[in-house]
VOKOL-363920 format. One line per field, with one value per residue: x, y, z of N, C-alpha, C in turn. Coordinates in steps of 0.1 Angstrom, whole numbers. Layout:
BEGIN
nxx: c(X|...)
nyy: c(Y|...)
nzz: c(Z|...)
caxx: c(X|...)
cayy: c(Y|...)
cazz: c(Z|...)
cxx: c(X|...)
cyy: c(Y|...)
czz: c(Z|...)
This chain:
BEGIN
nxx: c(-1631|-1655|-1673|-1709|-1719|-1736|-1756|-1784|-1817|-1848|-1869|-1855|-1841|-1861|-1873|-1854|-1855|-1881|-1878|-1865|-1882|-1903|-1934|-1952|-1956|-1967|-1994|-2025|-2054|-2081|-2107|-2134|-2142|-2119|-2104|-2100|-2083|-2063|-2047|-2061|-2053|-2061|-2082|-2116|-2148|-2183|-2207|-2234|-2265|-2271|-2294|-2311|-2335|-2360|-2369|-2388|-2380|-2392|-2420|-2452|-2474|-2472|-2476|-2489|-2474|-2490|-2515|-2517|-2515|-2518|-2529|-2537|-2540|-2565|-2576|-2578|-2567|-2584|-2576|-2579|-2568|-2547|-2533|-2507|-2472|-2443|-2410|-2397|-2406|-2404|-2420|-2439|-2457|-2484|-2495|-2526|-2543|-2555|-2551|-2534|-2505|-2500|-2469|-2437|-2406|-2378|-2391|-2400|-2408|-2440|-2448|-2453|-2457|-2443|-2436|-2435|-2458|-2455|-2464|-2475|-2487|-2511|-2544|-2554|-2579|-2581|-2593|-2592|-2575|-2567|-2550|-2529|-2510|-2490|-2465|-2431|-2417|-2403|-2398|-2389|-2379|-2355|-2335|-2330|-2298|-2287|-2271|-2250|-2239|-2240|-2209|-2196|-2168|-2158|-2137|-2104|-2071|-2047|-2061|-2068|-2086|-2117|-2143|-2166|-2160|-2161|-2187|-2200|-2188|-2197|-2224|-2224|-2221|-2196|-2172|-2146|-2113|-2085|-2056|-2027|-1998|-1988|-1963|-1930|-1909|-1876|-1859|-1830|-1812|-1784|-1755|-1734|-1744|-1770|-1769|-1768|-1787|-1802|-1806|-1829|-1844|-1857|-1860|-1860|-1882|-1902|-1902|-1908|-1934|-1945|-1943|-1961|-1984|-1988|-1997|-1978|-1954|-1931|-1897|-1872|-1836|-1805|-1774|-1739|-1715|-1699|-1684|-1685|-1705|-1727|-1729|-1736|-1760|-1776|-1775|-1788|-1814|-1822|-1827|-1852|-1869|-1888|-1882|-1856|-1847|-1821|-1810|-1793|-1757|-1754|-1744|-1716|-1696|-1671|-1680|-1700|-1708|-1724|-1728|-1703|-1703|-1724|-1713|-1693|-1707|-1712|-1734|-1762|-1771|-1764|-1773|-1767|-1772|-1789|-1801|-1817|-1835|-1850|-1830|-1808|-1789|-1801|-1804|-1803|-1799|-1797|-1796|-1792|-1814|-1832|-1845|-1825|-1828|-1813|-1815|-1815|-1803|-1817|-1850|-1870|-1859|-1857|-1883|-1895|-1880|-1885|-1913|-1916|-1901|-1913|-1939|-1936|-1926|-1948|-1967|-1956|-1950|-1975|-1988|-2004|-2029|-2022|-2014|-2022|-2015|-2039|-2043|-2040|-2046|-2032|-2026|-1993|-1978|-1955|-1925|-1905|-1875|-1854|-1827|-1808|-1809|-1816|-1840|-1866|-1883|-1907|-1919|-1951|-1977|-2010|-2039|-2072|-2088|-2111|-2125|-2105|-2076|-2045|-2009|-1984|-1950|-1930|-1903|-1873|-1848|-1834|-1836|-1838|-1858|-1884|-1909|-1919|-1930|-1954|-1966|-1968|-1990|-1988|-1968|-1948|-1936|-1907|-1893|-1861|-1855|-1868|-1869|-1882|-1910|-1931|-1946|-1980|-1984|-2000|-1998|-1992|-1999|-1991|-2011|-2007|-2020|-2054|-2070|-2077|-2106|-2113|-2133|-2157|-2164|-2186|-2177|-2157|-2122|-2098|-2074|-2043|-2022)
nyy: c(-190|-200|-222|-222|-202|-214|-245|-250|-265|-254|-249|-246|-222|-204|-204|-191|-167|-158|-152|-128|-109|-81|-71|-46|-11|8|26|36|56|49|53|31|20|19|0|-26|-57|-47|-49|-52|-31|-30|-49|-48|-38|-42|-17|-18|-37|-61|-76|-46|-52|-78|-92|-97|-123|-129|-123|-121|-131|-119|-137|-150|-178|-197|-192|-204|-231|-264|-256|-263|-275|-287|-278|-248|-219|-190|-156|-122|-93|-69|-48|-35|-39|-22|-24|0|12|20|15|8|-20|-39|-72|-87|-115|-139|-123|-110|-96|-82|-85|-74|-84|-78|-62|-48|-69|-72|-66|-94|-112|-141|-156|-160|-165|-177|-159|-175|-195|-187|-172|-141|-119|-93|-78|-101|-132|-164|-191|-217|-233|-243|-231|-230|-216|-184|-190|-180|-156|-132|-128|-102|-89|-112|-114|-97|-88|-63|-52|-74|-89|-78|-79|-91|-80|-80|-93|-99|-77|-83|-82|-90|-84|-57|-51|-59|-43|-18|-22|-20|6|16|36|43|29|16|6|-14|2|0|-23|-13|-21|-28|-35|-47|-49|-66|-63|-56|-57|-47|-20|-16|-2|-18|-41|-64|-62|-86|-103|-84|-68|-87|-93|-68|-66|-88|-80|-59|-73|-85|-63|-45|-18|-14|-6|-3|-7|-3|-19|-19|-46|-44|-41|-18|-3|-20|-22|5|8|-10|2|27|17|6|28|37|15|-13|-40|-56|-69|-86|-93|-116|-122|-138|-162|-184|-176|-158|-132|-130|-111|-102|-116|-112|-84|-80|-93|-75|-54|-59|-76|-84|-109|-136|-158|-181|-200|-229|-262|-269|-272|-254|-224|-225|-206|-188|-166|-148|-117|-97|-63|-33|-39|-46|-68|-83|-99|-124|-132|-154|-145|-157|-160|-180|-192|-169|-161|-182|-181|-154|-155|-174|-161|-135|-140|-150|-128|-110|-122|-120|-92|-79|-91|-112|-137|-171|-175|-197|-215|-231|-266|-297|-331|-355|-379|-386|-382|-395|-413|-398|-387|-378|-359|-371|-357|-332|-307|-305|-283|-286|-276|-280|-292|-292|-311|-320|-350|-373|-372|-374|-362|-352|-349|-334|-333|-305|-293|-295|-283|-255|-227|-203|-204|-188|-194|-217|-208|-197|-217|-237|-246|-253|-263|-290|-305|-321|-336|-337|-363|-379|-402|-400|-403|-429|-436|-428|-427|-410|-376|-345|-312|-278|-253|-227|-215|-216|-248|-264|-254|-223|-207|-220|-218|-207|-189|-160|-156|-172|-157|-168|-170)
nzz: c(361|386|408|418|446|464|466|467|474|461|479|504|498|493|518|534|521|527|554|554|545|552|564|547|556|542|529|512|510|491|466|466|442|428|438|429|426|444|476|507|534|561|585|576|588|590|597|598|595|569|550|561|573|577|546|516|492|469|446|458|485|517|547|578|592|606|596|571|574|562|537|503|469|467|490|495|513|523|525|538|521|532|520|499|496|486|472|474|496|531|552|583|585|598|602|605|621|599|577|548|530|499|483|470|455|475|492|525|551|566|601|623|602|587|566|529|504|472|442|421|434|443|440|432|442|446|471|485|488|475|489|478|488|516|539|553|583|576|550|518|526|533|560|585|586|575|552|560|592|617|628|618|601|570|552|554|565|540|521|487|467|453|427|441|468|465|459|483|502|493|497|524|528|526|511|507|511|528|513|506|493|459|449|442|417|408|378|367|339|327|306|278|253|254|250|224|199|182|195|209|239|252|275|296|290|291|319|329|319|332|359|358|353|378|391|400|401|378|369|345|345|329|326|320|313|338|369|386|373|375|403|409|396|410|435|429|422|446|462|458|452|462|459|440|409|391|358|338|337|360|363|362|344|325|321|339|362|382|407|419|420|439|461|468|479|505|515|537|537|514|490|465|437|427|430|406|376|349|356|373|381|398|426|458|475|505|508|524|538|519|493|467|438|419|386|358|325|305|290|298|321|337|339|354|379|387|390|411|433|434|440|466|478|476|492|519|520|516|535|527|518|508|474|453|423|402|400|380|373|351|324|315|283|273|282|307|320|349|362|388|420|412|411|388|366|344|313|301|279|285|277|266|257|244|269|287|305|293|295|279|278|270|269|289|289|272|280|268|249|240|228|240|264|256|243|262|289|314|343|352|380|390|418|436|443|425|397|374|351|338|306|304|332|359|365|383|375|376|366|342|323|309|302|272|252|260|253|255|281|307|325|333|322|343|365|365|390)
caxx: c(-1645|-1656|-1687|-1719|-1717|-1744|-1763|-1796|-1830|-1856|-1876|-1846|-1838|-1874|-1875|-1845|-1860|-1893|-1874|-1860|-1892|-1910|-1947|-1951|-1964|-1971|-2008|-2032|-2068|-2086|-2121|-2137|-2143|-2106|-2096|-2100|-2070|-2054|-2047|-2066|-2043|-2067|-2095|-2127|-2160|-2196|-2213|-2248|-2270|-2275|-2303|-2314|-2347|-2365|-2375|-2392|-2371|-2401|-2433|-2463|-2482|-2467|-2486|-2484|-2472|-2501|-2528|-2518|-2513|-2528|-2533|-2534|-2548|-2579|-2581|-2571|-2571|-2587|-2572|-2581|-2556|-2546|-2526|-2495|-2459|-2434|-2396|-2392|-2412|-2398|-2431|-2441|-2471|-2487|-2504|-2535|-2546|-2564|-2548|-2521|-2501|-2494|-2456|-2429|-2392|-2370|-2399|-2399|-2419|-2449|-2447|-2462|-2456|-2431|-2432|-2441|-2464|-2452|-2476|-2480|-2494|-2523|-2553|-2556|-2592|-2581|-2594|-2590|-2566|-2567|-2536|-2530|-2498|-2485|-2450|-2425|-2413|-2393|-2396|-2389|-2376|-2341|-2336|-2322|-2284|-2284|-2259|-2239|-2244|-2232|-2197|-2190|-2157|-2161|-2125|-2092|-2059|-2039|-2070|-2069|-2100|-2124|-2156|-2176|-2158|-2165|-2202|-2204|-2183|-2206|-2237|-2222|-2219|-2181|-2169|-2132|-2107|-2070|-2049|-2012|-1993|-1983|-1949|-1921|-1900|-1865|-1854|-1817|-1807|-1770|-1750|-1730|-1752|-1782|-1768|-1770|-1801|-1809|-1808|-1842|-1843|-1869|-1861|-1863|-1896|-1911|-1903|-1915|-1948|-1949|-1945|-1974|-1995|-1990|-2002|-1967|-1949|-1917|-1888|-1860|-1823|-1796|-1760|-1728|-1708|-1689|-1688|-1689|-1718|-1737|-1731|-1742|-1774|-1783|-1777|-1799|-1827|-1825|-1831|-1867|-1876|-1891|-1874|-1848|-1843|-1811|-1811|-1780|-1745|-1756|-1739|-1702|-1687|-1661|-1687|-1710|-1702|-1734|-1725|-1691|-1707|-1731|-1704|-1685|-1716|-1714|-1749|-1765|-1772|-1763|-1774|-1766|-1771|-1800|-1801|-1829|-1835|-1840|-1828|-1798|-1781|-1809|-1799|-1808|-1791|-1803|-1788|-1799|-1827|-1841|-1840|-1820|-1829|-1805|-1821|-1808|-1807|-1826|-1863|-1877|-1854|-1860|-1898|-1897|-1875|-1893|-1927|-1914|-1897|-1922|-1951|-1933|-1925|-1961|-1973|-1951|-1951|-1989|-1995|-2014|-2032|-2015|-2020|-2017|-2020|-2047|-2036|-2048|-2039|-2034|-2016|-1981|-1979|-1943|-1915|-1897|-1865|-1849|-1813|-1808|-1804|-1820|-1855|-1869|-1896|-1909|-1930|-1959|-1990|-2021|-2050|-2083|-2091|-2119|-2129|-2093|-2066|-2032|-1998|-1973|-1938|-1924|-1889|-1868|-1837|-1839|-1841|-1840|-1868|-1896|-1922|-1924|-1938|-1967|-1972|-1971|-2001|-1986|-1955|-1947|-1924|-1900|-1884|-1848|-1854|-1876|-1862|-1890|-1923|-1933|-1957|-1993|-1986|-2007|-1989|-1998|-1994|-1995|-2016|-2003|-2031|-2065|-2069|-2088|-2112|-2119|-2145|-2169|-2167|-2195|-2170|-2145|-2109|-2092|-2061|-2034|-2011)
cayy: c(-195|-207|-227|-214|-200|-225|-255|-253|-267|-241|-248|-240|-208|-196|-203|-181|-155|-153|-147|-115|-99|-75|-66|-32|-2|19|24|48|55|51|51|16|15|19|-10|-40|-64|-42|-57|-45|-28|-33|-55|-39|-43|-35|-9|-20|-50|-62|-65|-39|-57|-89|-87|-108|-126|-133|-116|-130|-126|-121|-142|-157|-193|-204|-190|-212|-245|-273|-251|-272|-272|-291|-272|-235|-210|-176|-146|-109|-86|-57|-38|-39|-34|-21|-24|14|17|15|17|-3|-26|-50|-82|-93|-129|-141|-113|-111|-84|-83|-80|-76|-88|-68|-53|-51|-78|-66|-72|-105|-121|-149|-163|-154|-175|-172|-155|-186|-205|-179|-165|-127|-114|-79|-76|-114|-141|-179|-197|-231|-240|-238|-227|-231|-202|-176|-194|-169|-144|-129|-122|-91|-93|-125|-112|-92|-83|-52|-57|-86|-85|-79|-82|-92|-74|-88|-99|-93|-73|-88|-75|-94|-76|-43|-51|-61|-30|-7|-24|-16|20|19|41|44|18|17|-5|-14|9|-10|-26|-7|-31|-24|-46|-43|-58|-64|-67|-45|-58|-40|-6|-16|2|-28|-53|-65|-67|-94|-107|-72|-64|-97|-92|-56|-69|-97|-72|-51|-83|-86|-50|-38|-6|-17|3|-10|-1|-10|-18|-25|-57|-37|-42|-5|1|-29|-17|18|6|-16|13|36|10|3|40|39|3|-23|-52|-54|-81|-84|-103|-118|-121|-144|-176|-185|-174|-147|-119|-131|-102|-97|-121|-105|-70|-80|-96|-63|-45|-64|-80|-90|-124|-138|-172|-181|-213|-238|-275|-269|-269|-244|-213|-229|-195|-179|-163|-135|-110|-86|-51|-22|-45|-49|-80|-82|-113|-126|-140|-157|-136|-164|-156|-190|-193|-157|-162|-192|-176|-142|-159|-180|-152|-124|-145|-151|-114|-104|-128|-114|-77|-75|-100|-118|-151|-178|-174|-209|-218|-243|-278|-307|-343|-361|-389|-382|-389|-402|-415|-386|-389|-366|-360|-373|-346|-319|-304|-300|-277|-290|-269|-290|-288|-301|-310|-330|-358|-384|-370|-376|-352|-356|-340|-336|-325|-298|-294|-291|-274|-244|-215|-191|-206|-181|-199|-227|-202|-195|-230|-245|-241|-258|-267|-303|-305|-334|-334|-342|-378|-386|-406|-396|-409|-438|-432|-432|-424|-398|-366|-333|-301|-264|-246|-213|-210|-225|-260|-266|-242|-215|-200|-228|-216|-196|-180|-153|-162|-171|-152|-178|-164)
cazz: c(364|398|409|425|460|471|458|476|468|460|491|514|495|495|532|538|515|534|567|552|540|563|560|544|564|532|524|507|511|477|463|466|428|422|446|423|426|454|488|519|545|574|585|575|594|587|609|597|591|555|548|574|579|570|533|507|480|457|445|463|496|531|556|590|590|612|588|559|576|555|524|492|457|469|502|496|524|518|535|534|517|539|512|491|501|475|476|476|509|544|562|592|584|608|596|615|619|588|566|540|523|486|485|459|458|481|501|539|556|577|614|625|591|588|553|517|494|458|434|413|443|448|431|437|439|449|485|491|481|479|491|475|493|529|539|566|588|569|536|508|534|536|573|588|589|569|543|568|604|622|635|611|593|555|545|563|560|531|511|474|466|441|425|451|480|462|460|497|508|489|504|538|529|526|498|506|518|529|506|505|482|450|450|433|413|399|370|362|329|325|293|269|241|256|246|209|196|174|203|215|253|254|289|304|287|296|333|331|317|343|371|356|355|392|396|406|394|375|361|340|345|320|331|312|320|345|383|391|368|381|417|409|392|422|445|424|423|461|469|457|449|473|455|428|402|381|348|331|345|373|363|366|333|326|322|349|372|392|421|424|424|451|472|471|485|519|517|550|534|500|486|450|431|430|424|399|361|346|366|384|385|407|440|463|486|512|509|529|543|507|486|454|434|407|376|345|313|296|294|305|335|345|342|365|391|390|395|425|443|436|447|480|483|477|504|531|519|517|545|518|518|498|461|447|410|402|395|374|371|338|320|307|270|270|293|310|330|356|367|402|429|406|409|374|363|330|306|295|273|290|267|269|246|248|283|296|305|289|298|270|281|258|271|302|286|263|288|259|239|245|223|249|274|251|239|274|297|328|348|359|389|395|429|435|445|415|385|363|349|326|298|310|346|363|371|387|368|380|354|340|314|308|294|262|245|271|247|259|295|310|334|327|323|356|365|371|397)
cxx: c(-1645|-1671|-1696|-1715|-1724|-1750|-1775|-1808|-1838|-1864|-1868|-1843|-1850|-1877|-1867|-1850|-1871|-1889|-1870|-1870|-1901|-1923|-1946|-1960|-1969|-1985|-2013|-2046|-2074|-2101|-2123|-2137|-2130|-2097|-2095|-2085|-2060|-2056|-2051|-2055|-2048|-2078|-2106|-2140|-2172|-2201|-2229|-2252|-2274|-2281|-2306|-2327|-2351|-2372|-2378|-2382|-2379|-2413|-2443|-2471|-2475|-2478|-2480|-2485|-2485|-2514|-2529|-2515|-2523|-2533|-2529|-2543|-2563|-2585|-2575|-2576|-2573|-2584|-2576|-2568|-2557|-2540|-2515|-2483|-2449|-2420|-2391|-2397|-2404|-2407|-2432|-2456|-2472|-2498|-2513|-2538|-2557|-2562|-2535|-2518|-2495|-2480|-2447|-2414|-2385|-2378|-2398|-2411|-2427|-2447|-2457|-2463|-2443|-2428|-2440|-2446|-2461|-2465|-2483|-2488|-2507|-2532|-2557|-2570|-2593|-2582|-2592|-2580|-2567|-2553|-2537|-2518|-2494|-2470|-2445|-2420|-2401|-2389|-2398|-2386|-2361|-2341|-2327|-2308|-2279|-2272|-2247|-2245|-2235|-2221|-2190|-2178|-2160|-2149|-2113|-2080|-2052|-2048|-2070|-2084|-2106|-2137|-2167|-2173|-2163|-2180|-2206|-2200|-2193|-2220|-2236|-2220|-2205|-2177|-2154|-2125|-2091|-2065|-2034|-2008|-1987|-1967|-1941|-1910|-1889|-1860|-1841|-1812|-1792|-1765|-1746|-1739|-1765|-1781|-1768|-1785|-1809|-1812|-1822|-1841|-1856|-1871|-1866|-1878|-1906|-1913|-1910|-1930|-1954|-1952|-1958|-1986|-1998|-1994|-1991|-1963|-1934|-1910|-1876|-1848|-1814|-1782|-1751|-1723|-1696|-1693|-1692|-1702|-1729|-1740|-1739|-1757|-1782|-1785|-1788|-1813|-1831|-1830|-1846|-1875|-1878|-1884|-1868|-1845|-1832|-1813|-1797|-1768|-1745|-1750|-1724|-1692|-1679|-1668|-1698|-1706|-1712|-1731|-1713|-1694|-1715|-1723|-1697|-1694|-1719|-1728|-1750|-1767|-1771|-1763|-1775|-1763|-1782|-1797|-1815|-1827|-1849|-1838|-1818|-1791|-1788|-1802|-1806|-1799|-1800|-1793|-1796|-1814|-1837|-1836|-1836|-1820|-1822|-1812|-1812|-1812|-1816|-1841|-1871|-1873|-1858|-1875|-1901|-1893|-1882|-1906|-1926|-1911|-1907|-1935|-1948|-1932|-1939|-1968|-1969|-1953|-1965|-1996|-2006|-2017|-2025|-2022|-2014|-2023|-2029|-2039|-2045|-2039|-2042|-2024|-2005|-1981|-1966|-1934|-1907|-1888|-1860|-1835|-1814|-1802|-1808|-1835|-1857|-1883|-1898|-1921|-1938|-1972|-2000|-2033|-2060|-2086|-2099|-2122|-2117|-2084|-2052|-2022|-1987|-1961|-1933|-1909|-1885|-1856|-1843|-1844|-1843|-1851|-1882|-1909|-1927|-1932|-1953|-1974|-1976|-1983|-1999|-1971|-1956|-1934|-1920|-1891|-1871|-1846|-1862|-1868|-1869|-1904|-1923|-1945|-1970|-1995|-1993|-1998|-1997|-1991|-2000|-1999|-2011|-2013|-2042|-2062|-2080|-2093|-2120|-2132|-2158|-2173|-2177|-2189|-2160|-2132|-2103|-2078|-2052|-2022|-2006)
cyy: c(-203|-212|-218|-214|-211|-234|-259|-258|-255|-239|-241|-225|-199|-194|-192|-167|-149|-147|-132|-104|-94|-69|-50|-24|10|16|37|45|59|49|36|11|15|8|-24|-45|-58|-51|-48|-43|-33|-43|-45|-45|-35|-28|-11|-34|-50|-76|-58|-43|-70|-85|-100|-110|-130|-123|-126|-123|-130|-126|-147|-172|-201|-203|-198|-227|-254|-268|-260|-268|-276|-285|-258|-228|-196|-166|-132|-102|-72|-45|-44|-32|-34|-20|-10|19|12|18|5|-8|-37|-59|-88|-107|-130|-131|-116|-98|-88|-77|-83|-78|-76|-59|-58|-59|-71|-73|-83|-115|-129|-158|-157|-166|-169|-169|-166|-196|-198|-176|-152|-122|-99|-77|-89|-122|-155|-184|-212|-239|-234|-234|-230|-217|-197|-182|-182|-156|-143|-122|-110|-95|-106|-124|-107|-85|-72|-57|-69|-81|-88|-85|-82|-84|-84|-96|-92|-90|-77|-80|-78|-87|-62|-42|-51|-48|-19|-9|-20|-1|25|24|43|33|20|4|-3|-6|-2|-11|-20|-17|-25|-37|-41|-53|-55|-69|-56|-45|-50|-25|-5|-13|-9|-41|-53|-71|-74|-99|-96|-68|-74|-96|-79|-59|-78|-90|-64|-61|-86|-73|-43|-26|-8|-6|-5|-1|-9|-8|-25|-37|-51|-37|-29|-1|-7|-25|-4|17|-1|-6|23|30|9|16|42|27|-6|-36|-50|-68|-77|-96|-104|-116|-128|-158|-176|-183|-161|-134|-119|-124|-98|-103|-114|-90|-70|-83|-84|-52|-49|-67|-86|-105|-125|-153|-172|-195|-223|-251|-277|-266|-265|-235|-217|-217|-185|-178|-151|-130|-100|-75|-39|-26|-47|-60|-76|-96|-114|-136|-143|-147|-143|-162|-167|-192|-181|-157|-170|-186|-163|-146|-165|-170|-140|-128|-146|-137|-108|-109|-122|-98|-72|-83|-108|-132|-158|-177|-186|-210|-230|-254|-288|-319|-349|-371|-383|-389|-396|-403|-402|-389|-376|-369|-361|-361|-332|-318|-299|-295|-278|-283|-280|-284|-298|-299|-321|-337|-370|-384|-374|-365|-358|-345|-343|-327|-318|-299|-290|-281|-263|-232|-203|-193|-200|-188|-210|-221|-200|-208|-238|-238|-247|-261|-280|-303|-319|-331|-341|-357|-386|-389|-402|-403|-418|-433|-437|-430|-411|-388|-353|-321|-288|-257|-231|-206|-220|-237|-261|-253|-234|-208|-207|-225|-205|-186|-172|-160|-161|-165|-162|-172|-172)
czz: c(378|399|416|440|468|461|465|468|469|473|502|511|497|510|538|533|523|547|566|548|552|557|558|553|555|527|519|508|497|476|461|452|421|429|440|422|436|466|500|529|558|573|584|580|590|599|608|594|576|554|562|580|571|557|525|496|468|457|450|474|509|540|569|588|595|604|576|561|569|541|513|480|459|482|504|509|519|529|529|531|523|531|504|496|489|480|479|490|521|555|571|591|594|602|607|612|608|576|559|534|510|487|473|464|464|491|516|544|567|590|616|614|592|577|542|508|480|450|427|421|449|437|438|433|442|464|493|482|485|478|488|480|506|528|552|570|580|556|527|515|536|550|575|592|583|560|551|580|609|630|629|602|578|548|555|556|551|521|498|470|452|438|435|465|477|464|475|505|505|496|518|539|529|512|496|514|518|522|506|492|472|452|439|430|404|391|363|352|326|312|284|257|242|252|231|206|188|182|210|230|257|268|298|302|292|312|337|330|328|356|370|358|369|399|403|396|390|368|357|341|336|325|321|320|327|360|389|386|374|395|417|405|403|432|442|426|438|468|469|455|462|471|442|422|392|371|341|341|358|374|368|355|335|328|331|362|383|406|427|428|437|463|477|479|500|522|531|548|519|497|471|446|436|423|417|384|357|358|377|389|394|420|445|474|493|514|513|533|531|499|471|449|420|398|364|335|303|300|302|319|343|348|354|379|396|396|409|435|445|443|462|486|485|490|517|531|522|528|539|521|507|485|452|432|410|396|388|373|357|335|311|294|266|282|295|322|336|361|382|410|423|406|395|373|348|324|299|288|278|280|271|256|251|263|292|295|302|291|288|273|269|259|284|300|277|271|280|249|244|240|232|261|269|247|251|281|312|330|356|367|393|406|427|435|435|402|373|362|337|319|304|324|348|369|374|380|374|367|354|330|314|300|285|257|256|266|251|273|297|320|327|330|337|355|372|377|409)
């Protein structure tokens, strides 16, 4: 047994990892309705104004601002009604002085009109109307190009497409869009026990599902505890995958053969070993200009490392905007200490009681205890120079799941990525 190749903090390792990732040039042109959660390959611009003309945002009467100055309940202004404008029409109407047009929501404003009096502030006699309230210019009017003007950028390269982008793109008449091709992920699980038909590959399937959660295309490879087999599986995965993760065999025990296998493949860069708990055996190598990330075989440690490295890969590969998890501050429920010189990522349960937020540390060790991933809804980070927290201190938590009873929320569940 030998020690780890390196003993880096996670920020230094991720900094080196980022330097090795190149923006993808792979894209596909797809229907806009299939683009949800994909990343835009190009900047996309509008070629039209939205709305295409000034339009009313209420039902009422289109008037000229000057004609209704001083109108009130005790001093109404009577105007002649020139006609009615419907939302389905695109005709050119002109409003004369002392006249009004009956107008419905979404309808094109008549020329020379510059505000809309709401229906409830009028009395409609058919050919005439009494106005009981004045208005300011362009009140209740959506101006031409107010939503989107011709030449305006709708979406930037690297933006994750949401339902709101889809609605705006469709409004601009855009029905197809170039998006980055999904990331192909290789997951190499190592261990002779994996070939036993009764063995449950929980770590591999969790990472497979996690990659799918990130909208990637994963494939699992199984390797014996054998250097040649590990090397061959890595080579096979690198032929068609954009990034490869290995699980198991990454520590410093007798059967931890992944680091030795990678060393024998003459990597362009190889960093292995973190001053972090859990997931100390994490590392990465660059082989054939593609990243190979070494993960622990324990599910909790592999979950943490996969999330950290895959998020960084997505940001560079898709030229994406930062995807930060939401944070919350709360009072820690008990004293918690940290080992000096080690960054600790602690699974915690965040809950609300008496209108206060509390943070209950679950455990720091136990990288194989899967239940803590489902019980926890956040991660508390203690830096290398921190000794810990006293009971009642306020701490910051990165949320991985919602806090409290999400059924009470009027909003759909947030995707915590």
